[in-house]
N, C-alpha and C positions, 0 to 999 in steps of 0.2 A: 430650688434645690441648691444648697451651698456645696461648694467643692470640698469643704472640710469634713463633712459628715459622710460616713459610708452609706451605701444604698440601704443597708439593713435598718439603719436608724430612722430613715424617712418614713413617716406614717401620717396619721391624721394630725392636723394642726392642733396643737395644745396651747392653751393659754396658761402661763405660769402663775399669773396672779389669782386666777379663779380655779378652784378644784373642780374637776369634772366628775360627776357621780357616775356610778356604773349604769344606771338606767338611761342617762343621757348618752353615754357612750354606746350602749346597745341600740338606742334609737338611731344614732348616727351610723352605726355599723349596718343596721338593717337597710337604711336608705342607700348606703354605699354598695351593699352586696345584692340589692334587688336586681333582678334580671328584667330586661325589657320584655313586655308581653308581645309575643308574635301575633300578628294579625292573621286571622283565619283567611284562607283563600276563598274567593267568592265561589258560590255554588254554581256549577255549570249545569243547566237543565238539559241542554241538548247541544251537541257539536258534531258537525260532519263536514267533509270536504268533497266537493263535487269535482272529480277529475275528468270524467267523461260524461258530459250531459247527454241525456237520452234523445233530445230533439235539437234540430237546427231550424232557424227561421230565415225566410227569404222574402225580400221585398222586390216585386217585379213591376214593370210598367209595360203595358201593351202599346206598341208603336205600329201604326198602320199608315198607309199612304194618305188616307183621308184626314188622319189626325195631324200629319205633317203639313198638309195644305192648309188646314184650319189654323194651325199654329202660325204659319207664315203670313196668313191673311189677318192675324190678330183676333180671330174668332175663337173664343174660349168655350163655346158651347159644343161639346162633343157628346155623341151618344154613348152612355155608359155601357160598359161591358158586363156580362153576367158570368156567373161561376161555371156554367156548363160550357160556354164558349172558351173560357180560359182553360178549363180542364181538358177539352179536346185539343187545344193548341199544345199544352204541356205533354199530353199523351202522344201526340204526333212527333214532338221533338224527342221524347224518350225512345219511341219506337224506331225512329230513323237513326238515332245515335247508338242505342244499345240493343236493338232488336226487340223481340217479344218480351224478353226478361226485363227490359227497362220499364215496360208498362206495369210491372208488378210493384214498383216503388209506391209506398203509401204517401198520400198527400192529404193534408187538412187545410181547408181554406179558413183563414182567420177573419179576413175582411176583404171585400172588393168594393172600392170606392172610385167611381169614374174609370180611369184607366190604370189605377194603382191597385196592385194585388199583394196581399200578405199571405204567405202559406207556411205551413210547418211540415217538416219531413223528418224521418229518423236520421240521426247524426251520421251514421255510417253511409247513408245514401246521398248526402248533400253534395259531395264533389261531383258525382256522376250527374246529378240533376242540374247543377250549375253549368257544367260543361255542355250538356245536351241542350238546355234552354238558351244558353248564351250564344250558341252557334246556329240556332235554328231560324230559318226564314220561311214563312208559309208561302203557299202557291199564289196568294193575292198580294204578296209583298209585306204582310204583317210580320212583326217580330216581337219577342219578349226581351226587354232589357232588364238586366239585373241591377237594381239600384243599391241593394245592401243585403248582406247575409252574415250569419254568425250563429254561435251556439248559446248565447246568453240573452236572447230575446229578439224581438223584431227590429229593434233599433239599438244596436250596441253603442255604448258611449253616450246615448241620449236617454231621456226618461220614458219614451214610448207612449206618451200621452196622445200624440196625434193619431195613433192607431185606433183609439176608442172614443175620441172626441169628434163629434160631427161638425 
């Protein structure tokens, strides 16, 4: 833009040597006045936010005096624990911590492998269950150690494959 010409005179560049026909000018005008096509937003099939997950997952390990002795001796062959035994230990912990109402907490056993236990419980009951189980010691000296717990799966921050791979 030259400083001599006022703003109103500035327009499409014209060549003084060649005459511009109306059709050429219109073609140029249409290209100048074309609006950019707006891209359509992608179609969202489903969208949801989980603010309060329904379930919480807990990874426990049964520790007993015999397992501590075996571990200290370097013997890794332990008698695996079954679901009924673990259920009775958890019920004992809940009853001693919360009374009879504590035994009403729902438990789902996801997996029991060796002395490792993965359970699922309603999210609103997880704090009571963790407090009860974490402070419980049985009459024979056995205890349940909380290895991991959370609301987004058995192993938060990891992929959880070790839960289902043997």
